[in-house]
N, C-alpha and C positions, 0 to 999 in steps of 0.2 A: 666531938668533945672540944671543949673551949680551955685553953691555957691561957691564964691571965684574967683580969677582972673586966668584964664588958662595961661600957660606958653608960652613965645615966644622963649625960648632957653633951652638948656639942659646942664648947666654947674655946677649944683649943685644938692643938695637932690631933687629928683624928684618923683612925684606920677603919676601913670596912672590909670584911672578907665574906665571900659567898661561895658556897661548895655546890650550889644548884643552878649556876649559869646566871646568877643575878636576880633570882626570884625573891630569896630572902637573905639578909645580911647579919652578921655578928658585927658589933660596933665596940670599938675601943678608943679611949681618949686619954691623953696625957693631962697632967695638971697644967693650969694657965702658965704660959711663958716657959714651958718645959721643952727643951730642943729635940729631945729623943723619946721614942716610944717603941717598945717591943710587944708583939701580939702573935698568937698561933692558935691554929686549930687543927684537929686530927679528923681525917676522913677516910675510910676505907683502908686503914693501915698506913697512910700518907700523912706526914706532918708538914703542914704548910706554915712557915714562919716568916714574919715580917719584922724588920728593923727599920723604923721611919725616922726622918730628920726634918727639921725646920729651922730656919734661922729667924723667924719672927719672934720678938721685935728687934733683934740686934742688927739685922740687915740694914746696911746705909746705901751702898752703891748697887746692892742686888738683892733680890728676895729668892728664896729657894725652898721647895719641899722635895724630898727624895724618898723612894723606897730603896734604901741603901743596900738591903739585901733581902730578896724574897726568895726563900729556900723551899724546895720540895724534895723530901727524903722519904723513900719508900723501903719500909722494912719488912713488908709483907709481899703477897702476891702481886702480880701485874693489876694495875687499876686504870680505869678510864675517868678521868677528871674533868669537870666544868667549873672552872674557878673565874672569879672576878675579885681583885684586889684594888682598893682605892685608898688614896692618901690625900688629905686636904688641910689647910690652915687657913686662918682669915686675919683680918685687920693689919695687914702689912702696910707700912708707912713710907715705902721708898722701894723703887726709884720712882721719879715723877717726870713726865715728858717722853719724849721720843726714846723707846726702849726696845730691846731684843728679847723675845721670849725663846729660850733654848729648851728643846725637848730631846732628851738623851736617852737611849737605852743600850744595855749590853747584857751578855749572859754567857754561861758555860754549862754544858751538859756532859754528865759522865753515865756511861753505859749506852743503852739503846733507846733512850728517851727519844719520842718522836711526836712531832705535832701533826695531827692528821685532819683537824678542823680549823677553827679561826683562832689566831693568835694576834692580838693588837696591842698597841700602847697609844695612849692619848693624853695630852696636856690641855689645860684650860686656865684662863684668868678672868676673874669676875670683879669689875671695877665699881667704885662709887656706891650708888644706892643699892646695888646688889651685895657684894662682898659676903656671900653665903658660902658655907662649907659644901664642897663639891660642885659649886656653881659651874655650869658649862659642860660638865661631863655628860656623855650620851645617856639620856634616859633618867638622870637624878641629879638635881632637878634642872629645869630649863634655866638659862641665864636670864637673870633680871636686868631690865634696862640700866645702864650705867650712867653716872652723872659726869659727863665730860669724855671719858675714855670709851674707846670702843672695845666692848667685851669681846673676848677671842676663845674659840673652841677649836682646837686642832681635829681635823678629819682623822679618825682612828687610823693609825698607821700599822700595817701588817708587817710581821717579821717571820722568819723561818728559823726554828730551832735547830741548830747544828753544835758541834762541839764547842765553838767559840763564835760569837756573832756580836754585831753592834750596828746602830742605827742612829744618826743625829739629824736634826732639823732646827732651822732658825726662822722666826717670824717677826716682822717689824709691827709694833703696836704703840699706841699713844696711851701712856699710863697715867691715871688719876688715883688718888689714895681716898679712903682706904681700899684695899682689894684682897680677893682670897686667891690662893693657888692650889691647883688639884691635878692629880694624874692618876691613871688607871692601867693595870694590865688586865686583859681579857684573854684567858687561856681556855678555849672550848675545845673538848675532844683530844686532850692530852692522855696519850698511852705512856705510862711510867712502870717499868717493870720492877720486880723485886731486887733490892740492892741498888737501885739506880737513883740518881739525884739530878736536880736541875736548879740553878742560881741565876736570878735575874736582878738587874739594878736599873732603876728608872729615875731620872731626875728632870725636874721642871724648874727653870731658873729664869728670872726676869732681870736684865742687866740693863743700866742706863747707857745710852749712847751719847758720848761726850761730844760737845760742839767742836767743829774743826778749829785747830790752833790760831789760824789766821783770823777767824771770826772773833775768837776770845780777845786777841790782841787789838782788833780793831775797836770792839766795844770798849775794852779797858782805856783806849785812848780818847774816847769821846769827850769826857769832862775837860781834858786838856785842851783839846781842839776848841771847844765851847768858850774857854777862858781866853784863848788867843783871839777869837773873833771879837770877844767883848773888849779887849785892850785896844784892838785896831779901831773899833767904833769910837772909843774915848779920845784917841789921838786925832781922829778926823774932826771931832767935834771940838 
């Protein structure tokens, strides 16, 4: 059962939820330039809710898409879940140049929730001629060649569900615009008992790497140095 209106287009912040391990997806989209989107599905008595965020187009020094809250709440009997949840947005216009892709996840579990199969998080950025929703995530769709920047897909990072957990990773990339940002939680073989809950947070952020202060000062002084050289040449002549 779906809660919320499935999307008929993919032109803005978009969420995809699969309850069969990624075979089929329910798709939800926010209105263009809307920073927040909530969506949920119910499967086997378990409510899976997603609150997503994007700072496109307002991001200047950084670009971000987040699964701010991915909630699993079981009000029924114990259930075995095979879930894939994806978030993506496109047409980011900053940052440009040498940047850091930050891929962060965290979570808390209440009750006896246990991961017995595959639990991974993945971030991806698709630059230039690509700039497609979900570009670079495993299996959907492959990254298109970028114009200038080197498209980047993180190798899906495994994590273990405990009472409280987190995992952070940083990657150096060369950013060109426009680009899309995406991330994915894959939770395959999750046993969640009656009355138990799990909350995950995943953030994919592209941050500009500022030039060293000394280099900025040196570049700022170049016009002055050039003027001094021109004056010396005039005196000699």
